[in-house]
C-alpha positions as a Markdown table, in Angstrom:
| # | Residue | x | y | z |
|---|---|---|---|---|
| 1 | Unk | 100.9 | 199.3 | -16.4 |
| 2 | Unk | 101.0 | 200.4 | -20.0 |
| 3 | Unk | 98.8 | 200.2 | -23.1 |
| 4 | Unk | 99.6 | 198.1 | -26.2 |
| 5 | Unk | 97.6 | 198.9 | -29.4 |
| 6 | Unk | 97.3 | 196.3 | -32.1 |
| 7 | Unk | 96.7 | 198.0 | -35.5 |
| 8 | Unk | 95.0 | 196.3 | -38.5 |
| 9 | Unk | 98.0 | 194.7 | -40.2 |
| 10 | Unk | 99.1 | 195.1 | -43.9 |
| 11 | Unk | 98.1 | 191.8 | -45.3 |
| 12 | Unk | 99.7 | 192.4 | -48.6 |
| 13 | Unk | 98.6 | 192.3 | -52.3 |
| 14 | Unk | 97.8 | 196.0 | -52.2 |
| 15 | Unk | 94.9 | 195.5 | -49.8 |
| 16 | Unk | 93.8 | 198.8 | -48.2 |
| 17 | Unk | 90.9 | 197.6 | -46.1 |
| 18 | Unk | 89.5 | 194.3 | -44.7 |
| 19 | Unk | 86.3 | 193.1 | -43.1 |
| 20 | Unk | 86.2 | 192.3 | -39.4 |
| 21 | Unk | 84.5 | 188.9 | -39.3 |
| 22 | Unk | 84.6 | 187.7 | -35.7 |
| 23 | Unk | 86.0 | 188.5 | -32.3 |
| 24 | Unk | 87.4 | 185.7 | -30.1 |
| 25 | Unk | 87.9 | 188.0 | -27.1 |
| 26 | Unk | 85.8 | 190.6 | -25.3 |
| 27 | Unk | 86.6 | 193.7 | -23.2 |
| 28 | Unk | 87.9 | 192.5 | -19.8 |
| 29 | Unk | 89.3 | 189.2 | -21.0 |
| 30 | Unk | 92.9 | 188.3 | -20.0 |
| 31 | Unk | 94.7 | 187.0 | -23.0 |
| 32 | Unk | 98.0 | 185.3 | -23.6 |
| 33 | Unk | 100.7 | 186.0 | -26.1 |
| 34 | Unk | 100.0 | 184.5 | -29.6 |
| 35 | Unk | 96.4 | 184.0 | -28.8 |
| 36 | Unk | 94.1 | 184.7 | -31.8 |
| 37 | Unk | 91.9 | 187.7 | -31.0 |
| 38 | Unk | 90.0 | 188.2 | -34.3 |
| 39 | Unk | 89.4 | 187.0 | -37.8 |
| 40 | Unk | 89.4 | 189.4 | -40.7 |
| 41 | Unk | 88.6 | 188.8 | -44.4 |
| 42 | Unk | 90.2 | 190.0 | -47.6 |
| 43 | Unk | 88.7 | 189.4 | -51.0 |
| 44 | Unk | 90.2 | 185.9 | -51.1 |
| 45 | Unk | 90.6 | 184.5 | -47.6 |
| 46 | Unk | 90.2 | 184.8 | -43.9 |
| 47 | Unk | 93.3 | 185.9 | -41.8 |
| 48 | Unk | 93.8 | 185.3 | -38.1 |
| 49 | Unk | 95.1 | 188.2 | -36.0 |
| 50 | Unk | 97.1 | 187.0 | -33.0 |
| 51 | Unk | 98.1 | 189.1 | -30.1 |
| 52 | Unk | 101.9 | 189.7 | -29.7 |
| 53 | Unk | 101.5 | 190.4 | -26.0 |
| 54 | Unk | 99.8 | 189.1 | -22.9 |
| 55 | Unk | 97.4 | 191.4 | -21.0 |
| 56 | Unk | 93.8 | 192.5 | -20.4 |
| 57 | Unk | 91.6 | 193.7 | -23.2 |
| 58 | Unk | 90.6 | 197.3 | -22.8 |
| 59 | Unk | 88.8 | 198.1 | -26.0 |
| 60 | Unk | 87.8 | 196.6 | -29.3 |
| 61 | Unk | 88.2 | 198.7 | -32.5 |
| 62 | Unk | 85.2 | 197.6 | -34.5 |
| 63 | Unk | 82.2 | 195.3 | -34.8 |
| 64 | Unk | 81.8 | 192.1 | -36.9 |
| 65 | Unk | 80.9 | 193.0 | -40.4 |
| 66 | Unk | 82.6 | 196.4 | -40.2 |
| 67 | Unk | 85.1 | 197.3 | -43.0 |
| 68 | Unk | 88.3 | 198.6 | -41.4 |
| 69 | Unk | 91.3 | 200.3 | -43.0 |
| 70 | Unk | 94.8 | 198.9 | -42.8 |
| 71 | Unk | 96.6 | 200.7 | -40.0 |
| 72 | Unk | 93.4 | 201.5 | -38.0 |
| 73 | Unk | 93.2 | 200.5 | -34.3 |
| 74 | Unk | 92.0 | 196.9 | -33.9 |
| 75 | Unk | 92.3 | 196.3 | -30.2 |
| 76 | Unk | 93.8 | 197.9 | -27.1 |
| 77 | Unk | 95.4 | 195.8 | -24.4 |
| 78 | Unk | 96.6 | 196.7 | -20.9 |
| 79 | Unk | 100.1 | 195.2 | -20.4 |
| 80 | Unk | 102.9 | 195.0 | -17.9 |
| 81 | Unk | 105.5 | 197.8 | -18.5 |
| 82 | Unk | 105.1 | 200.8 | -20.7 |
| 83 | Unk | 103.4 | 199.2 | -23.7 |
| 84 | Unk | 103.7 | 200.6 | -27.2 |
| 85 | Unk | 101.1 | 203.4 | -26.9 |
| 86 | Unk | 101.1 | 206.7 | -25.1 |
| 87 | Unk | 98.5 | 209.5 | -25.2 |
| 88 | Unk | 99.6 | 211.9 | -27.9 |
| 89 | Unk | 100.3 | 215.4 | -26.7 |
| 90 | Unk | 98.7 | 218.4 | -28.4 |
| 91 | Unk | 96.5 | 216.3 | -30.7 |
| 92 | Unk | 99.4 | 214.4 | -32.3 |
| 93 | Unk | 98.6 | 210.8 | -33.2 |
| 94 | Unk | 100.1 | 208.1 | -31.1 |
| 95 | Unk | 102.4 | 205.4 | -32.5 |
| 96 | Unk | 101.7 | 201.7 | -32.4 |
| 97 | Unk | 103.5 | 198.9 | -34.2 |
| 98 | Unk | 101.3 | 196.7 | -36.4 |
| 99 | Unk | 101.0 | 193.0 | -35.7 |
| 100 | Unk | 101.9 | 190.2 | -38.2 |
| 101 | Unk | 98.9 | 188.4 | -39.5 |
| 102 | Unk | 98.5 | 184.6 | -39.7 |
| 103 | Unk | 97.0 | 183.2 | -42.9 |
| 104 | Unk | 93.8 | 181.2 | -42.5 |
| 105 | Unk | 91.1 | 179.8 | -44.8 |
| 106 | Unk | 88.3 | 181.7 | -46.6 |
| 107 | Unk | 85.5 | 181.1 | -44.1 |
| 108 | Unk | 83.7 | 183.0 | -41.4 |
| 109 | Unk | 84.2 | 180.1 | -38.9 |
| 110 | Unk | 87.8 | 179.8 | -37.7 |
| 111 | Unk | 89.8 | 176.5 | -38.1 |
| 112 | Unk | 90.8 | 174.5 | -35.1 |
| 113 | Unk | 93.6 | 176.3 | -33.2 |
| 114 | Unk | 96.2 | 175.1 | -30.7 |
| 115 | Unk | 95.2 | 175.9 | -27.2 |
| 116 | Unk | 97.0 | 178.7 | -25.5 |
| 117 | Unk | 98.6 | 177.5 | -22.3 |
| 118 | Unk | 97.0 | 179.2 | -19.2 |
| 119 | Unk | 98.6 | 179.9 | -15.9 |
| 120 | Unk | 98.2 | 177.1 | -13.3 |
| 121 | Unk | 95.8 | 179.1 | -11.2 |
| 122 | Unk | 93.7 | 180.0 | -14.2 |
| 123 | Unk | 93.6 | 176.4 | -15.4 |
| 124 | Unk | 92.5 | 175.3 | -12.0 |
| 125 | Unk | 89.7 | 177.9 | -11.9 |
| 126 | Unk | 88.6 | 176.8 | -15.4 |
| 127 | Unk | 88.5 | 173.2 | -14.4 |
| 128 | Unk | 86.4 | 174.0 | -11.4 |
| 129 | Unk | 84.0 | 176.1 | -13.4 |
| 130 | Unk | 83.7 | 173.3 | -16.0 |
| 131 | Unk | 82.9 | 170.8 | -13.4 |
| 132 | Unk | 80.3 | 173.0 | -11.8 |
| 133 | Unk | 78.8 | 173.7 | -15.2 |
| 134 | Unk | 78.6 | 170.0 | -16.0 |
| 135 | Unk | 76.8 | 169.2 | -12.8 |
| 136 | Unk | 74.3 | 172.2 | -13.1 |
| 137 | Unk | 71.0 | 171.9 | -14.9 |
| 138 | Unk | 70.6 | 173.5 | -18.3 |
| 139 | Unk | 70.3 | 177.2 | -18.0 |
| 140 | Unk | 69.2 | 178.9 | -21.2 |
| 141 | Unk | 70.8 | 182.0 | -22.6 |
| 142 | Unk | 69.0 | 185.3 | -22.0 |
| 143 | Unk | 66.6 | 186.4 | -24.7 |
| 144 | Unk | 69.0 | 188.9 | -26.1 |
| 145 | Unk | 72.0 | 186.5 | -26.2 |
| 146 | Unk | 72.2 | 185.1 | -29.7 |
| 147 | Unk | 73.9 | 181.6 | -29.8 |
| 148 | Unk | 76.7 | 181.3 | -32.2 |
| 149 | Unk | 76.6 | 178.4 | -34.6 |
| 150 | Unk | 77.2 | 177.6 | -38.3 |
| 151 | Unk | 74.3 | 177.2 | -40.7 |
| 152 | Unk | 74.8 | 173.4 | -40.7 |
| 153 | Unk | 74.5 | 173.3 | -37.0 |
| 154 | Unk | 71.4 | 175.6 | -37.0 |
| 155 | Unk | 69.7 | 173.4 | -39.6 |
| 156 | Unk | 70.5 | 170.2 | -37.7 |
| 157 | Unk | 69.1 | 171.8 | -34.5 |
| 158 | Unk | 66.0 | 173.0 | -36.3 |
| 159 | Unk | 65.3 | 169.5 | -37.8 |
| 160 | Unk | 65.7 | 168.0 | -34.3 |
| 161 | Unk | 63.5 | 170.6 | -32.7 |
| 162 | Unk | 66.3 | 171.9 | -30.4 |
| 163 | Unk | 66.5 | 175.5 | -29.3 |
| 164 | Unk | 70.1 | 176.5 | -29.5 |
| 165 | Unk | 69.8 | 178.9 | -26.6 |
| 166 | Unk | 69.7 | 175.8 | -24.3 |
| 167 | Unk | 72.9 | 174.2 | -25.8 |
| 168 | Unk | 76.3 | 174.9 | -24.3 |
| 169 | Unk | 78.8 | 176.0 | -26.9 |
| 170 | Unk | 82.4 | 174.7 | -26.5 |
| 171 | Unk | 83.9 | 176.4 | -29.6 |
| 172 | Unk | 85.6 | 179.8 | -29.8 |
| 173 | Unk | 83.5 | 182.6 | -28.3 |
| 174 | Unk | 80.9 | 180.0 | -27.2 |
| 175 | Unk | 80.2 | 178.8 | -30.7 |
| 176 | Unk | 78.0 | 175.7 | -30.7 |
| 177 | Unk | 79.6 | 172.8 | -32.6 |
| 178 | Unk | 78.1 | 169.5 | -33.8 |
| 179 | Unk | 79.8 | 167.8 | -30.8 |
| 180 | Unk | 77.8 | 170.1 | -28.5 |
| 181 | Unk | 74.5 | 169.0 | -30.2 |
| 182 | Unk | 75.5 | 165.4 | -29.9 |
| 183 | Unk | 76.2 | 165.9 | -26.1 |
| 184 | Unk | 72.9 | 167.8 | -25.7 |
| 185 | Unk | 70.8 | 165.1 | -27.4 |
| 186 | Unk | 72.5 | 162.2 | -25.6 |
| 187 | Unk | 71.3 | 163.5 | -22.2 |
| 188 | Unk | 67.8 | 163.6 | -20.8 |
| 189 | Unk | 66.6 | 167.2 | -20.8 |
| 190 | Unk | 64.7 | 169.1 | -18.2 |
| 191 | Unk | 61.3 | 170.5 | -18.9 |
| 192 | Unk | 62.7 | 173.8 | -20.0 |
| 193 | Unk | 65.2 | 172.2 | -22.3 |
| 194 | Unk | 62.8 | 169.7 | -23.8 |
| 195 | Unk | 62.7 | 169.8 | -27.6 |
| 196 | Unk | 59.3 | 171.1 | -28.7 |
| 197 | Unk | 57.0 | 169.1 | -30.9 |
| 198 | Unk | 57.6 | 169.5 | -34.6 |
| 199 | Unk | 54.0 | 170.6 | -35.0 |
| 200 | Unk | 54.0 | 173.1 | -32.1 |
| 201 | Unk | 53.1 | 176.7 | -32.8 |
| 202 | Unk | 56.2 | 178.8 | -33.3 |
| 203 | Unk | 56.5 | 182.6 | -33.0 |
| 204 | Unk | 60.3 | 182.9 | -33.0 |
| 205 | Unk | 62.4 | 184.5 | -35.8 |
| 206 | Unk | 66.1 | 184.9 | -36.4 |
| 207 | Unk | 68.1 | 187.6 | -38.0 |
| 208 | Unk | 71.5 | 186.5 | -39.5 |
| 209 | Unk | 74.0 | 189.2 | -40.3 |
| 210 | Unk | 75.5 | 188.8 | -43.7 |
| 211 | Unk | 79.3 | 189.0 | -43.0 |
| 212 | Unk | 82.5 | 187.3 | -43.9 |
| 213 | Unk | 82.4 | 184.5 | -46.4 |
| 214 | Unk | 78.6 | 184.7 | -46.8 |
| 215 | Unk | 78.9 | 188.4 | -47.7 |
| 216 | Unk | 81.6 | 187.6 | -50.3 |
| 217 | Unk | 79.5 | 184.9 | -51.8 |
| 218 | Unk | 76.5 | 187.2 | -52.0 |
| 219 | Unk | 78.5 | 190.0 | -53.6 |
| 220 | Unk | 80.1 | 187.6 | -56.2 |
| 221 | Unk | 76.8 | 186.0 | -57.1 |
| 222 | Unk | 75.1 | 189.4 | -57.5 |
| 223 | Unk | 78.0 | 190.8 | -59.5 |
| 224 | Unk | 78.0 | 187.7 | -61.8 |
| 225 | Unk | 74.3 | 187.9 | -62.5 |
| 226 | Unk | 74.5 | 191.6 | -63.1 |
| 227 | Unk | 77.5 | 191.6 | -65.4 |
| 228 | Unk | 77.4 | 188.3 | -67.2 |
| 229 | Unk | 75.0 | 187.5 | -70.1 |
| 230 | Unk | 74.2 | 184.0 | -68.8 |
| 231 | Unk | 72.8 | 181.2 | -71.0 |
| 232 | Unk | 72.6 | 177.6 | -70.0 |
| 233 | Unk | 72.8 | 174.4 | -72.1 |
| 234 | Unk | 71.8 | 170.9 | -70.8 |
| 235 | Unk | 72.8 | 167.6 | -72.3 |
| 236 | Unk | 72.1 | 164.0 | -71.3 |
| 237 | Unk | 75.0 | 161.6 | -71.2 |
| 238 | Unk | 75.1 | 157.9 | -71.1 |
| 239 | Unk | 77.8 | 157.1 | -68.5 |
| 240 | Unk | 77.3 | 153.3 | -68.3 |
| 241 | Unk | 80.7 | 152.5 | -69.9 |
| 242 | Unk | 82.4 | 155.2 | -67.9 |
| 243 | Unk | 81.0 | 153.8 | -64.6 |
| 244 | Unk | 82.1 | 150.3 | -65.6 |
| 245 | Unk | 85.7 | 151.6 | -66.3 |
| 246 | Unk | 85.8 | 153.5 | -63.0 |
| 247 | Unk | 84.7 | 150.5 | -61.0 |
| 248 | Unk | 87.2 | 148.3 | -62.8 |
| 249 | Unk | 90.0 | 150.7 | -62.1 |
| 250 | Unk | 89.1 | 151.0 | -58.5 |
| 251 | Unk | 88.9 | 147.2 | -58.1 |
| 252 | Unk | 92.3 | 146.8 | -59.7 |
| 253 | Unk | 94.2 | 149.9 | -58.4 |
| 254 | Unk | 92.1 | 151.3 | -55.6 |
| 255 | Unk | 94.2 | 149.9 | -52.8 |
| 256 | Unk | 97.5 | 151.1 | -54.2 |
| 257 | Unk | 96.6 | 154.3 | -56.0 |
| 258 | Unk | 93.4 | 155.4 | -54.3 |
| 259 | Unk | 89.7 | 155.3 | -55.2 |
| 260 | Unk | 88.5 | 157.3 | -58.2 |
| 261 | Unk | 85.2 | 159.3 | -58.2 |
| 262 | Unk | 83.7 | 160.7 | -61.4 |
| 263 | Unk | 85.3 | 164.1 | -60.9 |
| 264 | Unk | 88.8 | 163.2 | -62.3 |
| 265 | Unk | 87.2 | 161.7 | -65.4 |
| 266 | Unk | 85.1 | 164.8 | -65.9 |
| 267 | Unk | 88.2 | 167.0 | -65.5 |
| 268 | Unk | 90.0 | 164.8 | -68.1 |
| 269 | Unk | 87.1 | 165.3 | -70.5 |
| 270 | Unk | 87.2 | 169.0 | -70.0 |
| 271 | Unk | 91.0 | 169.1 | -70.6 |
| 272 | Unk | 90.8 | 167.2 | -73.8 |
| 273 | Unk | 87.7 | 169.0 | -75.2 |
| 274 | Unk | 89.2 | 172.4 | -74.4 |
| 275 | Unk | 92.0 | 171.8 | -76.8 |
| 276 | Unk | 89.6 | 172.4 | -79.6 |
| 277 | Unk | 87.7 | 175.2 | -77.8 |
| 278 | Unk | 90.2 | 177.7 | -76.4 |
| 279 | Unk | 87.6 | 180.4 | -76.3 |
| 280 | Unk | 85.9 | 178.6 | -73.4 |
| 281 | Unk | 89.0 | 178.2 | -71.3 |
| 282 | Unk | 89.2 | 182.0 | -70.9 |
| 283 | Unk | 88.6 | 184.9 | -68.6 |
| 284 | Unk | 87.0 | 188.2 | -69.6 |
| 285 | Unk | 88.0 | 191.6 | -68.2 |
| 286 | Unk | 84.8 | 193.5 | -69.2 |
| 287 | Unk | 86.2 | 196.8 | -68.0 |
| 288 | Unk | 89.3 | 196.6 | -70.2 |
| 289 | Unk | 87.3 | 194.7 | -72.9 |
| 290 | Unk | 90.0 | 192.0 | -73.1 |
| 291 | Unk | 89.5 | 188.3 | -73.4 |
| 292 | Unk | 92.4 | 186.1 | -72.2 |
| 293 | Unk | 92.6 | 182.6 | -73.5 |
| 294 | Unk | 94.6 | 180.4 | -71.2 |
| 295 | Unk | 96.8 | 177.5 | -72.3 |
| 296 | Unk | 96.8 | 176.1 | -68.7 |
| 297 | Unk | 93.6 | 174.5 | -67.5 |
| 298 | Unk | 93.1 | 175.6 | -63.9 |
| 299 | Unk | 89.8 | 173.9 | -62.9 |
| 300 | Unk | 87.9 | 175.4 | -60.0 |
| 301 | Unk | 86.1 | 172.7 | -58.0 |
| 302 | Unk | 83.1 | 174.2 | -56.4 |
| 303 | Unk | 83.0 | 172.8 | -52.8 |
| 304 | Unk | 80.3 | 173.3 | -50.3 |
| 305 | Unk | 81.3 | 173.6 | -46.6 |
| 306 | Unk | 79.5 | 174.4 | -43.4 |
| 307 | Unk | 80.1 | 178.1 | -44.0 |
| 308 | Unk | 79.3 | 178.4 | -47.7 |
| 309 | Unk | 80.6 | 177.8 | -51.1 |
| 310 | Unk | 84.3 | 177.8 | -51.9 |
| 311 | Unk | 86.1 | 177.1 | -55.1 |
| 312 | Unk | 89.6 | 175.6 | -54.6 |
| 313 | Unk | 91.6 | 175.4 | -57.8 |
| 314 | Unk | 93.1 | 172.3 | -59.4 |
| 315 | Unk | 96.1 | 173.9 | -61.2 |
| 316 | Unk | 97.4 | 172.6 | -64.5 |
| 317 | Unk | 94.8 | 169.9 | -64.8 |
| 318 | Unk | 96.1 | 169.4 | -68.4 |
| 319 | Unk | 99.4 | 168.0 | -67.1 |
| 320 | Unk | 98.0 | 165.8 | -64.3 |
| 321 | Unk | 97.3 | 162.1 | -64.5 |
| 322 | Unk | 93.9 | 160.6 | -63.7 |
| 323 | Unk | 95.1 | 159.6 | -60.2 |
| 324 | Unk | 97.2 | 162.7 | -59.7 |
| 325 | Unk | 94.3 | 164.9 | -60.4 |
| 326 | Unk | 92.0 | 162.7 | -58.2 |
| 327 | Unk | 94.5 | 163.0 | -55.3 |
| 328 | Unk | 94.8 | 166.8 | -55.6 |
| 329 | Unk | 91.0 | 167.2 | -55.9 |
| 330 | Unk | 90.6 | 165.2 | -52.6 |
| 331 | Unk | 93.3 | 167.3 | -50.9 |
| 332 | Unk | 91.8 | 170.6 | -52.0 |
| 333 | Unk | 88.2 | 169.6 | -51.0 |
| 334 | Unk | 89.5 | 168.5 | -47.6 |
| 335 | Unk | 91.4 | 171.8 | -47.1 |
| 336 | Unk | 88.3 | 173.8 | -48.1 |
| 337 | Unk | 85.9 | 172.0 | -45.9 |
| 338 | Unk | 88.2 | 172.1 | -42.9 |
| 339 | Unk | 88.9 | 175.8 | -43.5 |
| 340 | Unk | 92.6 | 175.3 | -44.3 |
| 341 | Unk | 92.7 | 176.3 | -48.0 |
| 342 | Unk | 95.1 | 179.2 | -48.7 |
| 343 | Unk | 94.4 | 182.3 | -50.7 |
| 344 | Unk | 96.5 | 180.9 | -53.6 |
| 345 | Unk | 94.4 | 177.7 | -53.6 |
| 346 | Unk | 91.2 | 179.7 | -53.9 |
| 347 | Unk | 92.0 | 181.9 | -56.8 |
| 348 | Unk | 93.2 | 181.7 | -60.4 |
| 349 | Unk | 90.7 | 179.2 | -62.0 |
| 350 | Unk | 90.0 | 179.4 | -65.7 |
| 351 | Unk | 86.9 | 177.2 | -65.8 |
| 352 | Unk | 84.8 | 175.8 | -63.0 |
| 353 | Unk | 83.3 | 172.3 | -62.4 |
| 354 | Unk | 80.4 | 172.1 | -60.0 |
| 355 | Unk | 78.5 | 169.1 | -58.7 |
| 356 | Unk | 75.8 | 168.5 | -56.1 |
| 357 | Unk | 76.5 | 164.8 | -56.0 |
| 358 | Unk | 73.5 | 162.8 | -55.0 |
| 359 | Unk | 71.5 | 166.0 | -54.7 |
| 360 | Unk | 72.3 | 167.0 | -58.2 |
| 361 | Unk | 68.7 | 166.9 | -59.4 |
| 362 | Unk | 67.8 | 166.7 | -63.1 |
| 363 | Unk | 68.7 | 170.2 | -64.3 |
| 364 | Unk | 70.5 | 173.1 | -62.7 |
| 365 | Unk | 71.5 | 176.6 | -63.9 |
| 366 | Unk | 74.9 | 177.3 | -62.3 |
| 367 | Unk | 76.2 | 180.8 | -62.1 |
| 368 | Unk | 79.4 | 181.6 | -64.1 |
| 369 | Unk | 82.3 | 182.2 | -61.7 |
| 370 | Unk | 83.5 | 185.5 | -63.1 |
| 371 | Unk | 85.9 | 186.5 | -64.7 |
| 372 | Unk | 85.6 | 183.0 | -66.2 |
| 373 | Unk | 83.2 | 182.5 | -69.1 |
| 374 | Unk | 82.0 | 178.9 | -68.5 |
| 375 | Unk | 80.9 | 176.6 | -65.7 |
| 376 | Unk | 80.1 | 172.9 | -66.1 |
| 377 | Unk | 77.5 | 171.5 | -63.7 |
| 378 | Unk | 77.1 | 167.8 | -63.0 |
| 379 | Unk | 73.6 | 166.4 | -62.1 |
| 380 | Unk | 72.6 | 163.2 | -60.4 |
| 381 | Unk | 73.3 | 159.8 | -62.1 |
| 382 | Unk | 70.3 | 157.6 | -62.4 |
| 383 | Unk | 69.4 | 154.3 | -64.1 |
| 384 | Unk | 66.8 | 154.8 | -66.9 |
| 385 | Unk | 65.3 | 152.7 | -69.7 |
| 386 | Unk | 66.7 | 153.8 | -73.0 |
| 387 | Unk | 66.1 | 152.6 | -76.6 |
| 388 | Unk | 69.3 | 151.4 | -78.3 |
| 389 | Unk | 69.1 | 149.7 | -81.7 |
| 390 | Unk | 65.4 | 149.2 | -81.2 |
| 391 | Unk | 65.8 | 147.5 | -77.8 |
| 392 | Unk | 64.9 | 148.9 | -74.4 |
| 393 | Unk | 67.9 | 148.6 | -72.1 |
| 394 | Unk | 68.8 | 150.0 | -68.7 |
| 395 | Unk | 71.5 | 152.6 | -68.8 |
| 396 | Unk | 73.2 | 154.9 | -66.3 |
| 397 | Unk | 72.3 | 158.4 | -67.4 |
| 398 | Unk | 73.5 | 161.8 | -66.2 |
| 399 | Unk | 72.9 | 165.4 | -67.2 |
| 400 | Unk | 75.5 | 168.1 | -67.6 |
| 401 | Unk | 73.9 | 171.5 | -66.9 |
| 402 | Unk | 76.4 | 174.2 | -68.0 |
| 403 | Unk | 76.3 | 178.0 | -68.2 |
| 404 | Unk | 78.3 | 180.4 | -70.4 |
| 405 | Unk | 78.9 | 184.1 | -70.8 |
| 406 | Unk | 77.1 | 184.9 | -74.0 |
| 407 | Unk | 79.3 | 188.0 | -74.4 |
| 408 | Unk | 82.2 | 185.8 | -75.1 |
| 409 | Unk | 80.9 | 182.3 | -76.0 |
| 410 | Unk | 78.6 | 181.8 | -78.9 |
| 411 | Unk | 75.7 | 179.3 | -78.5 |
| 412 | Unk | 77.0 | 177.1 | -81.2 |
| 413 | Unk | 80.5 | 176.9 | -79.7 |
| 414 | Unk | 79.0 | 176.0 | -76.3 |
| 415 | Unk | 76.8 | 173.3 | -77.7 |
| 416 | Unk | 79.8 | 171.8 | -79.7 |
| 417 | Unk | 82.0 | 171.9 | -76.6 |
| 418 | Unk | 79.5 | 170.0 | -74.5 |
| 419 | Unk | 78.9 | 167.5 | -77.3 |
| 420 | Unk | 82.7 | 166.9 | -77.4 |
| 421 | Unk | 82.6 | 166.3 | -73.6 |
| 422 | Unk | 79.7 | 164.0 | -74.1 |
| 423 | Unk | 81.5 | 162.0 | -76.7 |
| 424 | Unk | 84.6 | 161.6 | -74.5 |
| 425 | Unk | 82.5 | 160.4 | -71.5 |
| 426 | Unk | 80.4 | 158.0 | -73.5 |
| 427 | Unk | 83.5 | 156.5 | -75.1 |
| 428 | Unk | 85.9 | 156.7 | -72.2 |
| 429 | Unk | 88.8 | 155.1 | -74.0 |
| 430 | Unk | 89.0 | 158.3 | -76.1 |
| 431 | Unk | 90.0 | 160.1 | -72.9 |
| 432 | Unk | 93.4 | 158.4 | -73.0 |
| 433 | Unk | 94.1 | 158.4 | -76.8 |
| 434 | Unk | 96.5 | 161.1 | -77.9 |
C-alpha cells in the first residue's frame, strides 16, 4: 500500500490561496476515482476538487472556512501500489502532483453530481443499510452533531416547528434537502420526533459559521459600505401602459418567443437612458483614482438563491433584443439558483439591477455593487388611485429605489438619469424609437 497526496490545485487567474468551503468525505472513508472530495472558493466561484485515485482517506488538510495556499496538502489517501508520496529523508519535502480542479458555481452548497459507481458488494451493503434505516424509528442526532442544511431549509423547518436533528439528510455529507423535509412531514412521527408547539418555550440556539459564499457576501457588503459614498434616490413610476404592452406581447408572441417579465423592459430602459449618462455606466478604481466609462452595458441581475445573493451578468445588453435579453436573463437566473453559473457569468458587470419581486416593498436602499457606481432597485407594483387631469383613476404604480456612488455620480445626474428611465417606462413606445 502507498500514499497519494492531493495538493491544493492552481485554479488560475493568479490566485494564490482559496477558502476550503466543505468536505464531502471524512477520515476512514473509501472513495472512488473522480469522486468529489471538497469544495473550495475563489473570489468569484466555487470549485470542486475530485480525487484522481481510489483509496481510503487517511487525513484531511484543513477545516471548512480555513484559507489554504495553492500547493498545500489538501487530502491524503491510502492507495494500492506506491502512490505519489514518500516520507522525505533528512527533512526534505516530499513531492506530490496537484490535481486538476473542476469548475463549479459560486455557492457553498454543491450542485447535483453524478453518482460515483460503487463496487457490487459495497452497493449491496448500502442497500441493506438503507432498508434497515427506513424501517427503523427516528433516531435523533447526538447533541454535538450539527445537522447540515441550507438557510432556506432551516427557515422552512423552523416555520414548521421541526427539529432538524430528527431529519435524515440524503444530500452530500448528510445535508438535509427540501425533499428530506417533505418525507419527514409526510410520515407520522414518534413522540420524540413530534414537532413542538409554535408557542412552546425554547432554550435552543444555533451558531452558523460564516464561510464560503456567505463570507464573500459579507466581505463585499462591508467593503462597499466602507468605501462607497452611498446616496439613494427614489422615484414613483406609472407602469400602467408598460404592463398593458407586456401583456399584449405575451398574448401575441408568448407561445412562440417566450413570456416577458418586467425585467427585459427595465434593462431596455437602462440601455437607452445610459446613452445620455455615460458617467453612470462606469466603474471606479478608488486606489488608482481612475473612472472607466464603459460603452458596453453589462447588466448585473441580482439573484437570490438558497445560499445567498449572486449577481450573474447579462453581457452586451445594449445589443440584445427584448426577447433575446429576456431569454438570457432567464438562463442566467436558472444557472445561478441551481449553482451552475460559471465565474465568467458572475463577473464584469457595469451596472446592477436588483428586484425583490412581490416582496419589493415601497422603498429600499440597495448597496452599490463595487466597483460599479450605480444600482437600480425595483419595488413592488401596486394599484393606487391617482389624480390625472383632475380625475381620480386607478393606475399601476411602482417605485424605483436606486443608489449611487457620490464620489463619481452627482446628485443632479442621478436624478436626471432616473427621470429619463421613468419617461421611457411611462411611454414604452419610446423604448423602441431610435
